[in-house]
C-alpha positions, 0 to 999 in steps of 0.5 A, a space after each residue: 440535494 443528492 442522497 448517498 444512494 444517488 451518489 453511489 448509483 452515479 459512481 457505479 454508472 461512471 465505473 461501468 467501463 472499468 473491467 478486470 481490476 485486481 486489488 491488494 490490501 495493507 494492514 498494520 499490527 494493532 496496539 490495543 485489544 480494540 484495534 485488534 478486533 477491528 483488524 480481524 473484522 476488516 480481514 474477514 470482511 475483505 478476504 471474500 473479495 479474493 485480493 491478490 494478497 494482504 500485506 502487513 507492516 511493522 516497525 524496526 524492532 523484534 516485538 513488532 516483527 513477531 506480531 507481524 509474523 503472527 498476523 501474516 501466518 494467521 491471515 494466510 492459514 485462516 483465509 487462504 489469501 496470500 499474505 505478505 509481511 513487510 521486512 525492513 533492514 534497519 536495526 537488523 543484522 544480515 544473519 537475523 534477516 536471513 533467519 527471518 526470511 527462512 522462517 517465512 519461507 518455512 511457514 509458506 510465505 512466498 511474498 515479501 515487501 522489502 523496505 529499508 525502514 525508517 531510521 531511528 533518531 540519532 542512528 549512526 550505524 552502517 545503513 543497508 538499503 532496500 536493494 541490499 535486502 532484495 539481494 539478500 532475500 534472493 539468496 535465501 529463496 525464490 520469493 516474490 519481492 515487492 518494494 516501495 516506489 515514490 511518484 513524488 520522491 522519497 522525503 530523504 532523496 535529494 532529487 527525483 532522478 536520484 530516487 528513480 535510480 534507487 528504484 532501478 537498483 532495487 529492480 536490478 537486485 531482483 524485485 518483481 514489483 513496486 508499490 507506490 506511495 499514495 498520491 492524489 493526482 493520477 497524472 503524477 503517477 502516470 508520469 512517474 511510470 513513464 519515467 521509470 520505463 524510460 529508465 529501464 525499470 522492468 517491473 510492474 508499479 502498482 498504484 497505492 490508494 489511500 481512501 480518505 476517511 479523516 482529512 486531518 489524518 491525511 494531512 498529517 500523513 502527507 506532511 511526512 511522506 512528501 505527498 502533495 495535497 492539491 488545492 481541489 482536495 482542500 476545497 472539497 473537505 473545507 467545512 466538512 469537519 463536523 459533517 456526517 461521516 457518511 458524507 465524508 465517506 462518499 467524498 473519499 470513495 468518489 476521489 478514489 474512484 476517479 483516480 482508479 478510473 483514470 488509471 484503468 483507462 491507461 491500462 493499469 489493473 492492479 491497485 493496492 489499498 492502504 486500509 488503515 485497518 478499516 474495511 468499510 471504505 475499501 470494501 465499498 470502493 472495490 464493490 463499485 469497481 466490480 470486485 465482488 465476493 463469491 
């Protein structure tokens, strides 16, 4: 039987050709004191890797926005790493959004992830879109603006072409970068990138990587994000529910490393990790990628 150490050595050897990788990490505002401790432990652990930025999500209400703002400012002030808040335009007026943007700029925040946001159930108000938010931010200040991209189509989009045109509108409104939804087939991402380029979308599309730590959680996420979970992934995790966490972590690292290796060979150098506020697996993957603490 291959040991954990042997598995890590094999991964390191297979990735020796991957050079010059840049990473960024995503977190979410914690809801409990224990979760908050986990968040800051993760930020502290990952900051020495010198990511391009750390992003923080939020929900569409003022309480979540305030917590996101506090976390973003603390990350930037305590670590020196650029912090990027998510900002959604659902359930907020243009004036409110402009004020939020001005507050971020005054706090030294220069990067924002601009999203429409999830529509509340029964929502009947006029819907603004991410492209509208990008344009609004451009009017406020010279932000570095990232938006979302969906290699397997947004769940609400009627078809892939409609979704691609929506991404183009966001680029034309002034977005600098797109961060993709997570995926498990590198070819899906590469085909999407080629289609975007053919459509005249002139901005970097960064692959979003979700290290698998809990397969049941992954299946739940995939269900509401329109992400296909391939049969080979089902087979890899079949029977591992009660297995040692170390085995599952090695499996998750191996899957992520294989995708990064394929994408890096295609010229991709930036990768965005959905950490779920956990540092261990993202740190291990980055270490194997050659992204090391100073």
